[in-house]
Every structure is written in C-alpha cells, then in structure tokens.
C-alpha positions as CSV (number, residue, x, y, z in Angstrom):
1,M,16.1,-5.3,-8.6
2,L,13.2,-7.8,-8.7
3,G,13.6,-8.5,-12.5
4,E,10.2,-6.9,-13.2
5,V,9.7,-4.9,-16.4
6,V,8.4,-1.4,-15.5
7,R,7.3,0.6,-18.5
8,A,6.8,4.3,-18.8
9,R,3.0,4.2,-18.3
10,R,3.4,2.5,-14.9
11,W,6.1,4.9,-13.8
12,T,3.9,7.8,-14.9
13,A,1.0,6.5,-12.9
14,V,3.3,6.0,-9.8
15,I,4.6,9.6,-10.1
16,V,1.1,11.0,-10.6
17,G,0.0,9.1,-7.5
18,F,2.8,10.5,-5.5
19,L,1.9,14.0,-6.7
20,G,-1.5,13.3,-5.2
21,V,0.2,12.6,-1.9
22,L,2.0,15.9,-2.1
23,V,-1.2,17.7,-2.8
24,I,-2.7,16.3,0.4
25,V,0.4,16.8,2.5
26,R,1.2,20.3,1.0
27,P,4.9,20.6,2.0
28,G,5.9,24.3,2.3
29,S,2.3,25.6,3.0
30,D,1.0,26.9,6.3
31,D,-1.2,23.9,6.7
32,F,1.8,21.5,6.5
33,S,2.8,19.6,9.7
34,A,5.5,17.2,10.3
35,G,2.8,14.7,11.4
36,S,1.6,14.6,7.8
37,L,4.8,12.9,6.9
38,V,3.9,9.9,8.9
39,A,1.5,8.7,6.3
40,V,4.1,9.4,3.6
41,L,6.8,7.5,5.5
42,A,4.3,4.6,6.0
43,A,3.8,4.4,2.2
44,V,7.6,4.4,1.7
45,A,8.1,1.7,4.4
46,S,5.3,-0.3,2.9
47,A,7.0,-0.2,-0.5
48,S,10.3,-1.3,1.1
49,A,8.5,-4.1,2.9
50,A,6.8,-5.1,-0.4
51,I,10.2,-5.6,-2.0
52,S,11.4,-7.7,0.9
53,I,8.2,-9.7,0.9
54,K,8.5,-10.3,-2.9
55,F,12.0,-11.7,-2.4
56,L,10.9,-13.9,0.5
57,S,7.8,-15.1,-1.4
58,R,10.0,-16.8,-3.9
59,T,11.1,-19.4,-1.3
60,E,8.8,-19.0,1.7
61,H,5.1,-19.6,2.3
62,P,3.1,-16.4,2.8
63,D,1.9,-17.5,6.3
64,A,5.6,-18.1,7.3
65,I,6.5,-14.6,6.1
66,V,3.7,-13.1,8.2
67,L,4.8,-15.1,11.2
68,Y,8.5,-14.1,10.8
69,T,7.6,-10.4,10.5
70,T,5.3,-10.6,13.6
71,L,8.0,-12.3,15.6
72,I,10.4,-9.4,14.6
73,W,7.9,-6.5,14.9
74,V,6.4,-7.4,18.3
75,P,9.7,-7.2,20.3
76,M,10.8,-4.2,18.3
77,S,7.6,-2.4,19.1
78,L,7.4,-3.5,22.8
79,L,10.4,-1.5,24.0
80,P,9.2,1.9,22.8
81,A,5.6,1.0,23.8
82,L,6.7,0.4,27.4
83,L,7.9,4.0,27.6
84,Y,4.4,5.3,27.1
85,W,2.3,2.3,28.3
86,E,-1.1,3.0,29.7
87,T,-3.3,-0.1,30.5
88,P,-6.3,-0.1,28.2
89,V,-9.7,0.0,29.7
90,G,-13.2,-0.8,28.5
91,I,-13.9,-0.7,24.8
92,T,-10.3,0.1,24.0
93,W,-9.6,-3.6,24.3
94,L,-12.0,-4.2,21.5
95,W,-10.2,-1.7,19.3
96,I,-6.9,-3.3,20.0
97,V,-8.2,-6.8,19.1
98,L,-9.8,-5.4,16.0
99,A,-6.6,-3.6,14.9
100,G,-4.6,-6.7,15.5
101,F,-7.1,-8.9,13.5
102,L,-7.4,-6.4,10.6
103,G,-3.7,-5.8,10.5
104,T,-2.8,-9.5,10.4
105,T,-5.4,-10.2,7.8
106,A,-4.2,-7.3,5.6
107,H,-0.6,-8.5,6.0
108,M,-1.6,-12.0,5.0
109,L,-3.5,-10.8,1.9
110,W,-0.8,-8.4,0.9
111,T,1.8,-11.2,1.2
112,R,-0.3,-13.4,-1.1
113,A,-0.8,-10.6,-3.6
114,L,2.9,-10.0,-3.8
115,R,3.6,-13.7,-4.3
116,L,1.1,-13.7,-7.3
117,G,1.7,-10.2,-8.8
118,E,4.5,-7.8,-9.6
119,A,5.6,-5.5,-6.8
120,S,5.9,-2.6,-9.1
121,M,2.2,-2.9,-10.0
122,L,1.0,-3.5,-6.4
123,T,3.1,-1.0,-4.5
124,P,1.4,2.2,-5.8
125,I,-1.6,0.9,-3.9
126,S,0.3,1.9,-0.8
127,F,-0.4,5.6,-1.7
128,L,-4.0,4.8,-0.8
129,Q,-2.8,4.7,2.8
130,V,-2.6,8.5,2.8
131,L,-6.2,8.7,1.6
132,V,-7.4,6.2,4.2
133,V,-5.6,8.0,7.0
134,A,-7.1,11.4,5.9
135,V,-10.6,9.9,5.7
136,F,-10.4,8.2,9.0
137,G,-8.8,11.2,10.6
138,W,-11.8,13.3,9.5
139,F,-14.4,10.6,10.4
140,L,-13.0,9.5,13.8
141,F,-11.1,12.6,15.1
142,G,-12.7,15.5,13.3
143,E,-9.6,16.5,11.4
144,A,-10.0,18.9,8.5
145,L,-10.9,17.4,5.2
146,D,-10.5,20.3,2.8
147,R,-10.5,20.6,-1.0
148,W,-6.8,19.8,-1.2
149,T,-7.3,16.5,0.5
150,V,-10.2,15.7,-1.8
151,L,-8.2,16.7,-4.9
152,G,-5.1,14.7,-3.8
153,A,-7.3,11.8,-3.0
154,A,-8.9,12.0,-6.5
155,I,-5.4,12.1,-8.0
156,I,-4.2,9.0,-6.0
157,F,-7.4,7.1,-6.8
158,G,-7.2,8.0,-10.4
159,S,-3.6,6.8,-10.8
160,N,-4.5,3.5,-9.1
161,V,-7.6,3.0,-11.3
162,Y,-5.4,3.7,-14.4
163,I,-2.8,1.2,-13.3
164,A,-5.4,-1.4,-12.6
165,R,-7.2,-0.8,-16.0
166,R,-3.9,-0.8,-17.9
167,E,-2.7,-4.1,-16.3
168,A,-6.1,-5.7,-17.1
169,Q,-5.8,-4.5,-20.7
170,L,-2.3,-6.0,-20.9
171,A,-3.4,-9.2,-19.4
172,R,-6.2,-9.5,-21.9
173,Q,-3.8,-8.8,-24.8
174,A,-1.4,-11.5,-23.5
175,V,-4.2,-14.1,-23.5
176,T,-5.4,-13.3,-27.0
177,D,-2.4,-12.2,-28.9
178,P,-0.3,-15.1,-30.3
179,E,2.7,-12.8,-30.6
180,I,2.7,-12.2,-26.8
181,N,1.3,-15.7,-25.8
182,P,2.5,-18.4,-28.2
183,E,0.3,-21.0,-26.5
184,T,-2.9,-19.1,-27.8
185,P,-4.2,-20.9,-30.9
186,S,-4.2,-18.6,-33.8
187,P,-7.6,-18.0,-35.5
188,R,-8.0,-19.6,-38.9
C-alpha cells in the first residue's frame, strides 16, 4: 500500500514480535483478561496511524500532522471524558502536564521518523508498547510481572533488535556495494 518492499526477514521479525505479545497476553489462559487486549489494540492502532502518517508526510510538514491529529483527538476524547470527569487535585496536575508533554513529544518524533524511514521497518517498534505497559504496570501499580511477561518481553525486544541490526546491515551494503548504489565509486 505504501510502495515499500517488505522482505521475508522483516515479516518474520514482525511475526516473532507479535508472538512475544501473545506470550505476554496469554489468550486462553486463566491469567488472561480482556484488559490485556488494550495494549494489543494500542499497537494495532499505532500501526494504522503510522500508515496514515506516512501518507500524510509525503505532502505535509510533521508539525502540521501533529497539530491536525491533536485538533481531531481532543474533541473526540472530550465527550467520553466528560462522562467520567473528576477534577484533578494536587500532584495529579503534574502527571497530566507530563503526560501531555511526553505524548506530544513522542508524536512529533514518531512523525519525523515515519517521514524519514519506512513504516514497515518502524511499525514493529509499536510492539514495545506492550512491554512498556507491563513494566510500568508493575512499577507504578504493583501488577504481576511474571516469567511469561519477561519471556514475551525478551522475544519482542529480540525481534526489534534483529530488525534494527538487519536494516543497519542493509544500509551499509547499499553504501558500499556498487551494484546496489551505482553512485559508489568502484575500488580499483
């Protein structure tokens, strides 16, 4: 759809990363909860957003994309939020401001990354959201961090490291191989 060439190794790494997500979530087990799917759905939504951002980045400036999405998301989020609204007090305001700042910064960086790189290479990084949610759930809320979570996290991390190393290797080859990069002077 984006005109990117996705080879077997990248697809394999994506599938392996998703298997890591399934190890963490463990559908069908007694430990499974529907709440676990929130992180999985966030990764799917992030991948869908990445495709949209990639299309938009062909014609729009990254800051404009972030502004457009904010102008769409805030009103969409406001109506459901009003149903459960409780006025924040004390340090909660700091957490709200910090979440807004970090979320906006992350969105700006992600938009720039998608403008520069291939979505099929960058999107598997979204699987790391499941890992981050699990670690912060353990650290901030005392949720269980068991061997399955650690194993799934290792699988996700490993697939991302593999993709990064493979892409770096291909980039080095493209720079030095005259067959791939005809602008490279051939050694004499």
